[in-house]
C-alpha positions, -999 to +999 in steps of 0.1 A: +011-081-145+003-056-120-025-064-096-034-058-059-036-086-034-033-095+003+002-098+018+012-131+029+044-146+040+057-155+011+063-116+005+089-116+034+121-114+011+105-087-012+098-065+017+133-071+033+150-060-003+123-030-007+133-015+025+172-024+026+175-007-007+157+028-002+163+044+031+132+068+021+107+041+029+117+040+066+094+069+072+067+047+059+069+025+090+083+047+114+108+031+142+100-005+128+132-023+120+127-040+088+164-052+086+160-090+090+138-116+073+123-124+109+112-089+115+099-083+080+079-116+085+063-104+116+056-070+099+037-086+074+017-110+099+009-082+124+007-050+103+000-058+064-017-088+066-045-083+089-072-064+080-103-048+099-135-027+092-113+006+094-078-007+078-068-029+048-035-032+033-026-046-004+006-059-016+013-041-051+023-073-071+044-072-103+045-109-118+040-123-084+065-102-066+052-076-039+068-042-051+048-019-029+018-014-005-015+005-014-039+008+021-067+022+033-072+032+071-097+052+089-123+040+070-157+054+079-183+035+056-212+056+061-198+087+045-174+065+024-140+081+035-107+069+045-073+077+041-053+060+013-016+056+014+008+038-008+045+032-013+066+012-039+102+002-039+129+018-058+129-009-084+091+000-089+097+036-089+123+034-117+096+018-137+072+045-132+049+019-113+031+048-091+020+068-120+004+033-139-013+026-108-027+056-097-061+053-112-066+020-097-078+011-063-092-023-051-126-030-058-152-034-030-137-001-007-156+031-001-177+025-033-186+058-050-156+073-038-131+098-056-096+099-053-069+122-061-031+125-050+007+126-063+026+097-082+053+101-059+073+070-043+053+073-015+024+092-009-013+096+008-046+111+000-081+113+016-110+096-005-144+116-005-173+104-020-181+115-055-200+147-057-242+144-067-240+177-086 
């Protein structure tokens, strides 16, 4: 079963495997080194698990295994806007997971917004309020 859920420490090994198997994912985390369990654990604790009024990340979970991330940053609640981004592991990409998840976003964030974007292994888009006309 596919779902979005908060990141937690138990996802450390999944994060290490995802980034170890796909050099393309490195662009998603800049200069961050995710080559060890310790560094992945720290990245989850400091970057993926915390949330704030302007940033939220969710693990993309398939059968309890984190295979990617979908996040919303630069959330501006008054106008219901924000930047949506995601990445998925090579394993999930091979199963066409980005396409399967593309119309779904976590409930309760940026209500009334619409989303359009690509279904590549990594991507981002800006969410805007649904038009009233």
